[in-house]
Each structure stands twice: as structure tokens, then as C-alpha cells.
C-alpha positions as CSV (number, residue, x, y, z in Angstrom):
1,X,-59.3,24.9,-49.5
2,X,-60.8,27.0,-52.3
3,X,-59.6,30.3,-53.8
4,X,-61.3,33.5,-52.8
5,X,-64.3,34.1,-55.2
6,X,-63.5,36.7,-57.8
7,X,-66.9,37.1,-59.3
8,X,-70.5,36.8,-58.1
9,X,-73.9,37.5,-59.7
10,X,-76.9,39.7,-58.8
11,X,-79.6,38.3,-61.0
12,X,-78.2,38.5,-64.6
13,X,-75.5,41.1,-63.5
14,X,-72.0,39.8,-63.1
15,X,-70.0,41.6,-60.5
16,X,-66.2,41.4,-60.2
17,X,-64.7,41.7,-56.7
18,X,-61.7,43.4,-58.2
19,X,-63.8,46.3,-59.5
20,X,-65.6,46.7,-56.2
21,X,-62.3,46.8,-54.4
22,X,-60.9,49.4,-56.8
23,X,-63.9,51.6,-56.3
24,X,-63.7,51.4,-52.5
25,X,-60.0,52.3,-52.7
26,X,-60.6,55.4,-54.8
27,X,-63.4,56.5,-52.5
28,X,-61.1,56.0,-49.5
29,X,-58.3,58.0,-51.1
30,X,-60.7,60.8,-52.0
31,X,-62.1,61.1,-48.5
32,X,-58.7,61.0,-46.8
33,X,-57.0,63.6,-49.1
34,X,-60.0,65.9,-48.8
35,X,-59.7,65.7,-45.0
36,X,-55.9,66.5,-45.2
37,X,-56.7,69.5,-47.3
38,X,-59.2,70.8,-44.7
39,X,-56.8,70.1,-41.8
40,X,-54.2,72.4,-43.3
41,X,-56.7,75.1,-44.2
42,X,-57.3,74.5,-47.9
43,X,-60.7,74.3,-49.5
44,X,-61.8,70.8,-50.8
45,X,-64.8,71.6,-52.8
46,X,-62.7,71.7,-56.0
47,X,-61.4,68.2,-55.3
48,X,-64.6,66.5,-56.2
49,X,-64.5,67.3,-59.9
50,X,-60.7,67.0,-60.0
51,X,-61.0,63.5,-58.6
52,X,-63.0,62.4,-61.7
53,X,-60.1,63.4,-63.9
54,X,-57.6,61.7,-61.5
55,X,-59.5,58.4,-61.6
56,X,-59.7,58.4,-65.4
57,X,-56.0,59.3,-65.8
58,X,-54.9,56.8,-63.2
59,X,-56.8,53.9,-64.7
60,X,-55.8,54.8,-68.3
61,X,-52.2,55.1,-67.3
62,X,-52.1,52.0,-65.2
63,X,-53.7,49.9,-67.9
64,X,-51.6,51.4,-70.8
65,X,-48.3,50.9,-69.0
66,X,-49.3,47.3,-68.2
67,X,-50.3,46.5,-71.7
68,X,-47.1,48.0,-73.2
69,X,-45.0,46.1,-70.7
70,X,-46.8,42.8,-71.6
71,X,-47.3,43.5,-75.3
72,X,-46.0,40.0,-76.2
73,X,-49.2,38.7,-74.7
74,X,-51.7,41.4,-75.7
75,X,-50.5,41.5,-79.3
76,X,-51.9,38.0,-79.7
77,X,-54.9,38.6,-77.4
78,X,-56.2,42.1,-78.3
79,X,-59.6,41.4,-76.9
80,X,-58.1,41.3,-73.4
81,X,-56.6,44.8,-73.6
82,X,-59.6,46.4,-71.9
83,X,-60.3,43.5,-69.6
84,X,-59.2,45.3,-66.4
85,X,-61.5,43.2,-64.3
86,X,-58.9,40.4,-64.7
87,X,-56.3,42.6,-63.1
88,X,-53.3,44.1,-64.8
89,X,-53.0,47.7,-63.6
90,X,-49.5,49.1,-63.3
91,X,-49.1,51.2,-60.1
92,X,-46.3,53.1,-61.8
93,X,-48.5,53.8,-64.7
94,X,-51.2,55.0,-62.4
95,X,-48.8,57.4,-60.7
96,X,-47.4,58.6,-64.0
97,X,-50.7,59.8,-65.3
98,X,-52.8,60.3,-62.1
99,X,-50.4,62.5,-60.1
100,X,-49.9,65.1,-63.0
101,X,-53.6,65.1,-63.6
102,X,-54.2,66.0,-60.0
103,X,-51.5,68.7,-59.9
104,X,-52.9,70.3,-63.0
105,X,-56.4,70.4,-61.5
106,X,-55.0,71.8,-58.2
107,X,-53.2,74.5,-60.1
108,X,-56.3,75.6,-61.9
109,X,-58.9,75.2,-59.2
110,X,-56.9,75.7,-55.9
111,X,-54.0,78.1,-56.9
112,X,-53.0,78.7,-53.2
113,X,-52.0,75.0,-52.9
114,X,-48.4,74.9,-54.0
115,X,-47.1,72.0,-55.9
116,X,-44.5,70.9,-53.3
117,X,-47.2,71.2,-50.5
118,X,-49.7,69.1,-52.6
119,X,-47.1,66.4,-53.1
120,X,-46.3,66.2,-49.4
121,X,-49.9,66.1,-48.4
122,X,-50.8,63.4,-51.0
123,X,-47.8,61.1,-50.3
124,X,-49.2,59.4,-47.1
125,X,-52.6,59.1,-48.8
126,X,-51.1,57.2,-51.7
127,X,-49.3,54.9,-49.3
128,X,-52.3,53.9,-47.2
129,X,-54.6,53.8,-50.3
130,X,-52.1,51.4,-51.9
131,X,-52.4,49.2,-48.8
132,X,-56.2,49.2,-49.0
133,X,-56.0,48.6,-52.7
134,X,-53.8,45.6,-52.4
135,X,-56.3,43.9,-50.0
136,X,-59.3,44.8,-52.1
137,X,-57.8,44.5,-55.5
138,X,-55.1,41.9,-56.4
139,X,-56.0,39.8,-53.3
140,X,-59.5,39.3,-54.9
141,X,-58.5,38.9,-58.5
142,X,-57.5,36.1,-60.9
143,X,-53.8,35.2,-60.5
144,X,-53.2,37.5,-57.6
145,X,-50.7,35.3,-55.8
146,X,-46.9,35.2,-56.0
147,X,-44.5,32.3,-56.2
148,X,-45.6,28.8,-55.2
149,X,-44.9,27.9,-51.6
150,X,-45.4,25.2,-49.0
151,X,-45.2,27.6,-46.1
152,X,-48.1,27.8,-43.6
153,X,-49.1,31.3,-44.9
154,X,-49.6,30.1,-48.5
155,X,-53.0,30.8,-50.0
156,X,-55.0,29.6,-53.0
157,X,-55.8,32.1,-55.8
158,X,-58.1,31.7,-58.8
159,X,-56.3,30.9,-62.0
160,X,-53.1,29.6,-60.2
161,X,-52.2,26.1,-59.2
162,X,-51.1,25.3,-55.7
163,X,-50.5,27.4,-52.7
164,X,-49.1,30.8,-53.4
165,X,-47.2,33.5,-51.5
166,X,-50.0,36.1,-50.5
167,X,-48.1,39.0,-52.0
168,X,-51.0,41.4,-51.8
169,X,-51.2,40.9,-48.1
170,X,-47.5,41.4,-47.7
171,X,-47.7,44.5,-49.8
172,X,-50.5,45.9,-47.7
173,X,-48.5,45.4,-44.5
174,X,-45.5,47.1,-46.2
175,X,-47.5,50.1,-47.3
176,X,-49.2,50.4,-43.9
177,X,-45.7,50.6,-42.4
178,X,-44.7,53.2,-44.9
179,X,-47.8,55.2,-44.1
180,X,-47.0,55.1,-40.3
181,X,-43.4,56.2,-40.9
182,X,-44.6,59.0,-43.3
183,X,-46.8,60.4,-40.6
184,X,-44.0,60.2,-38.1
185,X,-41.7,62.0,-40.5
186,X,-44.4,64.6,-41.1
187,X,-44.6,65.3,-37.3
188,X,-40.9,65.8,-37.1
189,X,-40.9,68.2,-40.1
190,X,-43.9,70.0,-38.6
191,X,-42.0,70.6,-35.3
192,X,-38.9,71.9,-37.2
193,X,-41.0,74.0,-39.6
194,X,-39.6,72.3,-42.7
195,X,-38.3,71.4,-45.2
196,X,-41.2,70.8,-47.4
197,X,-40.7,67.8,-49.7
198,X,-39.1,65.4,-47.2
199,X,-42.4,63.5,-46.6
200,X,-42.8,62.9,-50.4
201,X,-39.2,61.8,-51.0
202,X,-39.2,59.5,-47.9
203,X,-42.4,57.8,-49.2
204,X,-40.9,57.5,-52.7
205,X,-37.7,55.9,-51.3
206,X,-39.5,53.5,-49.0
207,X,-42.1,52.5,-51.6
208,X,-39.4,51.9,-54.2
209,X,-37.4,49.6,-51.8
210,X,-40.5,47.6,-50.8
211,X,-41.6,47.2,-54.4
212,X,-38.2,46.0,-55.5
213,X,-38.2,43.4,-52.7
214,X,-41.6,42.2,-53.7
215,X,-40.8,42.0,-57.4
216,X,-37.4,40.3,-56.9
217,X,-38.1,38.0,-54.1
218,X,-41.9,37.2,-53.9
219,X,-43.0,37.4,-57.6
220,X,-41.8,35.9,-60.8
221,X,-39.6,38.3,-62.7
222,X,-38.8,36.7,-66.0
223,X,-40.5,39.1,-68.4
224,X,-39.2,42.5,-69.6
225,X,-42.2,44.1,-67.9
226,X,-41.1,42.6,-64.5
227,X,-37.6,43.8,-65.1
228,X,-38.8,47.3,-66.0
229,X,-40.7,47.4,-62.7
230,X,-37.6,46.4,-60.8
231,X,-35.6,49.1,-62.6
232,X,-38.3,51.7,-61.8
233,X,-38.3,50.7,-58.2
234,X,-34.5,51.2,-57.9
235,X,-34.9,54.5,-59.6
236,X,-37.4,55.5,-57.0
237,X,-35.0,54.6,-54.2
238,X,-32.1,56.4,-55.8
239,X,-34.0,59.6,-56.7
240,X,-36.0,59.7,-53.5
241,X,-33.1,59.2,-51.1
242,X,-30.9,61.7,-53.0
243,X,-33.6,64.4,-53.0
244,X,-34.4,63.8,-49.3
245,X,-30.8,64.2,-48.3
246,X,-30.4,67.3,-50.4
247,X,-33.5,68.9,-48.9
248,X,-32.3,68.2,-45.4
249,X,-28.8,69.5,-46.2
250,X,-30.1,72.6,-47.8
251,X,-32.3,73.3,-44.9
252,X,-29.5,73.0,-42.2
253,X,-29.0,76.1,-40.1
254,X,-32.0,77.9,-41.5
255,X,-33.6,80.2,-39.0
256,X,-37.1,79.2,-37.8
257,X,-40.1,81.2,-37.0
258,X,-43.0,80.1,-34.8
259,X,-44.6,78.2,-37.7
260,X,-45.9,74.8,-36.6
261,X,-47.5,73.8,-39.9
262,X,-45.2,74.4,-42.9
263,X,-48.0,73.0,-45.2
264,X,-50.7,75.5,-44.0
265,X,-52.6,77.5,-46.5
266,X,-51.4,81.1,-46.9
267,X,-53.3,83.5,-44.7
268,X,-55.7,85.8,-46.5
269,X,-56.1,89.4,-45.2
270,X,-59.5,90.1,-43.7
271,X,-61.8,92.8,-45.0
272,X,-60.6,95.4,-42.5
273,X,-57.0,94.9,-43.3
274,X,-57.7,95.1,-47.0
275,X,-59.6,98.4,-46.5
276,X,-56.8,99.9,-44.4
277,X,-54.2,98.9,-46.9
278,X,-56.2,100.4,-49.8
279,X,-56.7,103.6,-47.9
280,X,-53.0,103.9,-47.0
281,X,-52.2,103.4,-50.7
282,X,-54.6,106.1,-51.7
283,X,-53.1,108.6,-49.2
284,X,-49.6,108.0,-50.4
285,X,-50.7,108.5,-54.0
286,X,-52.5,111.8,-53.2
287,X,-50.8,113.4,-50.2
288,X,-52.9,116.6,-50.5
289,X,-56.2,114.8,-50.5
290,X,-58.4,115.7,-47.6
291,X,-56.4,118.9,-46.7
292,X,-58.4,122.0,-45.8
């Protein structure tokens, strides 16, 4: 049995499957988040140019954090620092740079989209995009497997000896489950009319728990970078669970209106309402205007 090919050629052009998978993942995330914006009444025209900044920030952050965490290797191999086609993108680094970039763009170009709403809307997108990215990224790159195994599900990966635990496939299954649970939680919150923020904190908690399991059980964790990922995962669990419980506790007993979509875009007054309001303001300011 041979490893999955990680590179192929079109004439003189060398194409890496990892790069193609990354591009497809970004495209999928873009389309799905734009749909969620429209579904909740927000414009999505601004998101096209914003997504360019998000991609640049995400890739830069993901690579930078990976290089820093593996500096012992890259300090002796500086030519590999930019070789992202061999893998080596930190998901936490991508989140650290990509999410703030997206929020800044949203604040500038879609001011009606509140930060808390944007985070709730994007959380399921990140979960399912991560699932897609695992299958089309690390599964198709050099050294994408986990620990060696003799189990029936073991697979061969380029650059690794022997059958390996197919960690990217397991991670894709985990993140798909997180995505399904996130949509289920979103439906419950929608019926209750809030609180906003629970979808995000639930996804953060579940992702942190799954990532810690992957790093501690399925993957080698001998370097400081590996240990840092484990610590970050536990921090995600602690912070996410604490904030989720606090949001639910704070929201207890709150009176509800007939709102069925707490993430909906704020309603804008139509032209007639705006004209009537302006006329009423003018009459109050000049009570004698129009008297005979």
C-alpha cells in the first residue's frame, strides 16, 4: 500500500495537494459564512474584500505560530520557514490572527453586525471548515499521520514509516460532530431568544476538548510546541465552559419577547416612517408653524 500522493505535475508546473485543499477550504468557509449573513438579514457584499484580509492574516498567523513553536528546527533550517506546502500551519495561530482581522473588517464595513453576533455566526463555520480542511489538508500532506499503529484503520503517509493513525480523518469526524451540536445549540438558543454568545463558547469548549484528546492520545507530544498546543486546548475548555455557564446563568429569568432570531440584523425604518418621524420632530420644535 502506498501513501496518498502529495504532489503532481501539470507540464512543468508542480502542484501540491495541500495547497489545493487549503484553497478549497477557504472557499467553502467564505461561501458558508456569506450564506449565514444573508440568512440573518445582513449584507454580504463587504465580505468579499474582507475575506482577502482574513486569508492573509490567517495564513501568516498560522505559519508564524508554528515556526515559533518549532524554532529549534527552523533556526537550523531557515529555508523551510516559508515552505507551507509541506504543512505546518497552527490552527490556534490562524484563529489568533484571522478572527480579529475579520472582526475589524466587519466593524468598518458592516457596522450593524455586532461583535457578539458575528462570533456566534462564524463559530459553526469554523467548525465545519476545520473538518473539511483536515481532510483536504493534513490528510494530503507530508507527515500528516499520527502515532504508529497496527490497527486495521492505520494508513500510510508520505514521509512517515509504517502505518499511522489517520489523525486528520478522526479530527474531521470530531469537528463535524461539533458542527452538528453547534447547530442544535443554535436552534435551542433561537427558540429561547438568547443568550447570544453560547454558540461560540460551546464550540470553543468542544473544540478545545477534542484538540487536547488528539494531541495527547493520537499524536506525539514531546516538543514544547506540542505541549503549548495542549495547554492552549485546556485553556479553551476552561474559558469556553466558564463563559457559557455565566451567559446562561446571567440570562436566567429574563423576560422574552416574540423574537425568534436573536442574531437578526437590526430593522431599519422605511422611508415613510423616517419622513413621519422627521415631520413630528419639526412640529415639536416649532409648535406655531402652520398656524393661521
